[in-house]
Each structure stands twice: as C-alpha cells, then as structure tokens.
C-alpha positions, 0 to 999 in steps of 0.5 A, spaced: 500 500 500 502 506 498 501 513 501 495 515 496 492 508 498 493 509 505 490 516 505 484 514 501 483 508 506 484 513 512 479 518 509 474 513 508 474 510 515 473 517 518 467 518 514 464 511 515 465 512 523 462 519 523 456 517 518 452 523 516 455 527 521 461 528 516 456 531 511 454 536 516 461 538 518 462 539 510 456 543 509 457 548 514 464 549 512 462 550 505 458 556 508 464 559 512 471 557 509 471 563 505 469 568 510 474 572 514 471 572 521 472 564 520 479 564 518 483 559 523 477 557 526 474 552 521 473 545 523 479 541 523 476 535 520 473 539 514 480 542 512 483 535 512 478 531 508 478 537 503 486 536 503 485 529 502 480 529 496 485 534 493 491 530 494 488 524 491 486 528 485 493 529 483 495 521 484 495 520 476 498 527 474 505 529 473 506 532 480 502 528 485 502 531 492 500 529 499 500 534 505 504 529 510 500 532 516 493 531 513 495 524 511 498 522 518 492 526 522 487 522 518 490 516 519 491 516 527 484 519 527 481 513 523 484 508 528 482 512 534 474 512 531 474 505 529 476 503 537 471 508 540 465 507 535 462 501 538 462 505 545 455 506 548 457 513 549 459 514 541 452 517 539 454 523 544 461 523 542 458 525 535 455 531 537 462 534 540 466 531 534 461 535 529 462 542 532 468 545 530 470 548 537 469 542 541 472 537 536 480 538 538 477 537 545 473 530 543 479 528 539 484 528 544 479 525 549 479 519 545 486 519 544 488 519 551 483 514 552 486 509 547 493 510 551 489 505 557 488 499 553 489 494 559 484 498 563 476 499 563 475 506 561 469 510 562 467 516 557 463 522 560 461 526 554 454 528 557 457 532 563 451 530 567 455 534 572 459 540 573 464 535 577 464 530 572 471 529 569 472 527 561 475 520 563 474 515 568 480 509 568 478 503 573 485 500 575 482 494 577 485 495 584 479 498 587 482 505 585 479 510 579 483 515 576 479 521 573 482 525 567 480 532 565 482 534 558 483 541 556 485 543 548 486 550 549 486 554 542 493 556 542 495 549 542 492 547 536 496 551 531 502 548 528 508 550 532 505 555 537 510 560 540 510 559 547 514 563 552 515 561 559 510 567 561 505 565 556 505 557 559 505 559 566 499 563 565 496 557 561 497 552 566 494 556 571 488 558 567 487 551 565 488 548 572 483 553 575 478 550 570 479 543 572 479 543 579 471 543 579 472 536 575 477 533 579 473 532 586 467 528 588 460 529 590 462 531 597 467 536 594 473 532 596 479 531 591 479 524 587 485 521 584 486 525 578 490 528 572 490 534 568 491 532 561 493 538 556 492 537 548 495 540 543 497 539 535 504 539 532 507 542 538 515 543 537 521 542 542 520 549 544 513 549 546 514 542 549 520 545 553 516 551 555 510 547 557 514 542 561 517 547 565 511 551 567 508 544 569 513 542 574 514 549 577 506 549 578 506 543 581 512 545 586 509 551 588 501 549 588 502 541 588 501 540 596 495 544 596 492 538 591 494 532 594 489 528 589 492 531 583 497 525 581 500 530 575 499 534 569 500 531 562 501 534 555 498 530 549 501 532 543 499 530 536 504 531 531 509 528 525 516 526 526 521 526 519 527 522 518 530 523 511 535 518 512 536 513 506 532 507 507 535 500 507 534 493 507 535 488 512 542 486 509 544 493 509 543 495 502 540 502 500 533 500 497 532 507 496 537 513 494 533 518 497 526 518 501 522 521 507 520 517 512 515 520 517 511 518 523 504 520 525 504 520 533 500 521 539 505 522 545 503 523 552 508 525 557 506 526 564 510 530 570 508 527 576 506 531 583 511 529 588 505 531 593 500 526 590 497 522 596 491 518 592 489 511 592 492 510 584 499 510 583 500 513 576 506 508 575 501 503 574 500 505 567 506 510 566 512 507 570 514 513 573 515 520 573 516 524 566 515 518 562 512 518 555 507 513 552 507 513 545 502 510 539 505 511 532 504 510 525 509 510 519 508 512 512 514 512 507 514 518 501 519 516 496 522 522 492 
C-alpha cells in the first residue's frame, strides 16, 4: 500500500465512523471557509478531508502531492474512531466531534483514552455534572483515576510560540478550570490528572510547557494532594530523511522521507500526590512518555 492508498483508506474510515455527521461538518464549512471572521477557526476535520480529496486528485498527474500532516492526522484519527465507535457513549461523542470548537477537545479525549488499553475506561461526554471529569480509568485495584482534558486554542496551531510567561499563565488558567472536575460529590479531591492537548507542538513549546508544569506543581502541588500530575498530549509528525535500507544493509532507496504520525503523552508527576492510584501503574514513573505511532514512507 502506498501513501495515496493509505490516505484514501484513512479518509474513508473517518467518514464511515462519523456517518452523516461528516456531511454536516462539510456543509457548514462550505458556508464559512471563505469568510474572514472564520479564518483559523474552521473545523479541523473539514480542512483535512478537503486536503485529502485534493491530494488524491493529483495521484495520476505529473506532480502528485500529499500534505504529510493531513495524511498522518487522518490516519491516527481513523484508528482512534474505529476503537471508540462501538462505545455506548459514541452517539454523544458525535455531537462534540461535529462542532468545530469542541472537536480538538473530543479528539484528544479519545486519544488519551486509547493510551489505557489494559484498563476499563469510562467516557463522560454528557457532563451530567459540573464535577464530572472527561475520563474515568478503573485500575482494577479498587482505585479510579479521573482525567480532565483541556485543548486550549493556542495549542492547536502548528508550532505555537510559547514563552515561559505565556505557559505559566496557561497552566494556571487551565488548572483553575479543572479543579471543579477533579473532586467528588462531597467536594473532596479524587485521584486525578490534568491532561493538556495540543497539535504539532515543537521542542520549544514542549520545553516551555514542561517547565511551567513542574514549577506549578512545586509551588501549588501540596495544596492538591489528589492531583497525581499534569500531562501534555501532543499530536504531531516526526521526519527522518535518512536513506532507507534493507535488512542486509543495502540502500533500497537513494533518497526518501520517512515520517511518523504520533500521539505522545508525557506526564510530570506531583511529588505531593497522596491518592489511592499510583500513576506508575500505567506510566512507570515520573516524566515518562507513552507513545502510539504510525509510519508512512514518501519516496522522492
């Protein structure tokens, strides 16, 4: 299967999982995409599905081209949708996925849920209470981890520029909002995790966020002993332009670009955490990565 076949299959899979929701998304995008006030605010999935159609139309031309970010984002998204489309909460999730504003949050919620394949995961898209977190993870040891997901607009743009001051303000704002979700009915803190989702975050942005997460937990972690840590969930693409080789070491392609679409979750732990669920049960220790990746090869 070449890159064009993979792109076509991904787009078809996404359409199949969403059903009639896709046409509603594209119809709204038709009305909005040429209006100045919607610049930068279009539905993320509409942009990628239209880009996939454009790329597939070039396949048999003299200048075939694929947007690599489009190919990988649709590939990972298709796999994620297939995983959760049979969940009882899927009809409610479709409402969130259909909306341009809530789509990034809903997608990151599903991506993070997918990183717990060995545990029972409860999706909470209906928000029956202001104190209902986005995800509940049952560890099977009598412990339950609540995860509140945030996908701020400033982390949805490619390579966002975040200085330390901006990152510090961001985490303070998000944590203030998350505090209401990471408590039980009596107002007491439950074992919880704040997950911050972004797209195509570069090294500078990730470093800035990591420093701010650690500083926040050093200063305020003791006030939140139920908070086991803060996660950054990064949906991006890795590039490798080294020559591809066969198993015996011969150069198979003189020049090629190997790319990987990935969703990586990195957790900074709260040293003051005293909850019932040890985060190491899943992540294996502080500042650890959990990564799911898919690979495509584009020959030059």
